[in-house]
N, C-alpha and C positions, 0 to 999 in steps of 0.2 A: 709406139713410144708415147708416154703420158706426160702431161705437164702439171706441175704443182702450183702454177700461177693462179691467183684468184681471178674469177671471171670479171669482166668489165662490162659496163653498159647498164641500162635501166632494167630492173627486174621485171619479168613478164609474168602475168597471171593467166593461167589457162583454166577455163571453166566450160562445162557443157552448155550448149545453147540450143534452143528450138528454132526451127526455121520460121515458124509462125505460131503465135499464141493468141488466146482469148483471155484477157484479164489475167495474164500470167500463167495460164494453163496451156500446154501444147495442144494444138488442134487434134492431133492423133488421139490424145486422151479423151477429148470431148467426143470424138467419133466412136471410140470403143465403148464408153459408158452409155452413149445414146443407143448403141446396138444392144447393150445389156438390158436397158430399160425396155426396148422394143421386144427383145426375146422373152422377157419375163411377162410381157403383156399377153402372151398366149395362154398363160396359166390362170384360170379363174378360181377364186376362192369362194366357196358357197356360203359365206356370211357377209352381211353388209349392214352398216349403221344407216345407210340410206335405203330404207326398206321399200321405198316406192319404186325402185329402179332395178328390179330383177333379182335382188338378194345376193349379188356377187360383186367382187371387185378384183382387178388384176393384181397378180403377185408383185408386179413392178412397183406398186405403191409402197411396199416395204423397204425399197432401196432408194427412194427419192432423197431422204436426208443424207444417206451415205454418199450419194453423188455430190452433194454440197460439201460434205466433210472432206472429200478427196480433191475436188476441183476449186472450191471456193464459191462465193455467192453467185457471181454473174456467169461464169463458165458452167457452174453446176446447173443453174437455171436453164441455160441454153441446151445443155446435154439432155436434161430431163424433158424439156419441151419438145425437142426434136424426136427423142425416143418415143415419147407418148404419141405424137402425131403419127409416126410410123406404125406404132402399135394399134392405133385406131384403124388405120388402113388395112393392115394385114391380119388383125385379130379383132374384128368387129364384135365378136361374141362377148368381149369384155369391155365394150365401149358403149354401154347403154345411155350414157350421158353425153356422148359425142365430144365435140371440141371443148366443151366446158371442163372436161377432165384434164385437158392440157394446162389450163390455168392453175389447177390444183398441183399438178406436177411441178410447174415452174415456181410457184410460191413455196412449196415444201422444200425443194432443193435449194432455193435461194435462202430460206431461213436456216437450213442446215449449214450452208456456207457461212452465213453471218455468225452463227453460234460459235464457230471455231476461230473467229478473228480476234486477235489480241489488242488491236489498236483501232482507233476511229470511232465515230459515233453512229455507225450503221446499226449497231446492236439495238438501238431504241425503236427501230421501225417494225420488226416482226410483232411485238406485242401491240403496237398501234394498229397494224393491219388486222390482227386477230380480234382486238377489242371492237373495231368497227364492224367486222363480220358478225361478231356475237350480237351486237345491237341490232343489226339488220335481220339476223335469223330469229332471235328470241322476240324482238320487237314485233315482227310480223306474226309470230305464233300467238302472241298475247292478243292480237286483234281478231284471231280466228276462234279457237276453242281451247287454248292452252293457258293454264294458270301459271303464275310466277313460280310457285313452288315446284310444279312439275317441270317447268322449263329449266330451272336451276339444277334439279336432280338429274335430268336426262343429259345435260351438258356438263356434268360435274368434272369429268376428266379433261374436258376442253378448256373451261375457264380456269381450272387449276394450273394448266400449263402456262398461262399468262403470269400467274403468281410465281411459279417455279422459275420462269425465265428471268423475272425481275429480282429473284433471290440470289444469294451467293452460290447456290447450286450450279448456276450457269457457268461460272468461272471454274468450278471444280470439274464439271463435265468436260469443258474445253481442255483442261490440263490432263485429265485421264485419257482422252482420245489421243493426245500427243505423247503419252507416257510409253516408255519402252517395255513395260511389264504387260504381257498378254492379259493378265487378270484385270489390271486397271483399265486397259484398252477395252476389254469386253464390257466392263461396268459403264465406262463412258459411252460406248456405242449404244448400249441398252437404254440408258437414261436419256441420252441425246436424241435417239430415235423416238422415244416415247414423247418427250417434250415437243419436238418439232412436228411429229405427226398429229398429236392430239390438238395442238394449237392450230396448225394449218387446216385441219379438217373443218374448223369453223368456217373457213372460206368456202369449202365444198358445200356444207349445209346451207350457208347463206345464199349461194348461187342457185343450188338446185331447188330449195324451198321457195324462193321468190320468183325464179324464172320459169320453172318447169311444173312443179306441183306442190300443193300444201298437204302434207300427210296429217291425218287426224290425231287427236290427243291420245288415242289408244296406241298409236305407233310411237309417240313420244315416250309413253310408258315402257314400251318394249326396248327403247334405246338405253334405258337405265341398266339393263343387263347385257344387252348385245354390244354396246359401244366399248366397254372395258375389255371384253374378250377379244374383239376385233383388233384393238390397239395393242394388246399384249402379243397377239400373233404377229403383227407388223414389227413390233420391237424385237421379238425373238428372231424372226427371219433376217431383219436388218443387222442384228448382232452377229449371227452365224455367218452370213455372207460377208459382212464388213470385216470380221476378224480374219477370215481367210484371205480376202483381197489385200488388206493393209499389211498383214504380216508378209504376204508374198511380195508386195511392192518394196517393203523394207529390205527383204532378203536379197532381191535381185538388184537393188540399188539404182532404180530408174530415177531420172530427174524428177524432183518433186515440184508440182505446181507452186507458184509463188504464194498463193493464198490457201494452200492445203492445210488441213488441221492435224494430220497424222505425223 
């Protein structure tokens, strides 16, 4: 028997919740993406813009921005950092720079998470960090055997990322990553990965050049051609992986992290 009487009492709202989160991202997501970073650390890519350290870099570098896009700045930084530490332990053949590479993973994922945020003033900090790294890297090179023209040419893709971040393109990229169109999502992932990786790599060069070894001017010249190719590869891999992961997350309807950009 049914009743036509209107329900009484206060309306209840039911929403999914996570038992534990890190800056709004379920811990399970952090663990899964840390595992992805660790797994991709097994795959060495035989080109590297840091020519003094073995000529390879781990494939995991291509997905650091994606981790930030999915989890947000702080949870993304945590996942990338944990994944990279595990990768160093289990895949030492792609860890020629040791624990310093963990700093790069953290900074890159953090910047990726910052890029997709719509509110707050956190967006000003990635270009500040990158600019300081640029000064530390190029400034040191100028005291060795590098001319200003050569330094600017070899770091062209890196310092341009600071300008791109400060331009209206950043907001467009953020919107495209959140767009439901797969085509716009792919464009957003490609440009977002490019900006975040090229900017954050200034941190890598500043650390490695000042703390480990100063490569000569001839290697700075080689960076003019090598660096763009390497970063295009990172952007392509990050776009392909990111497109599949984000479309999959949307399709199965999992709870979205509070600061996710997709």
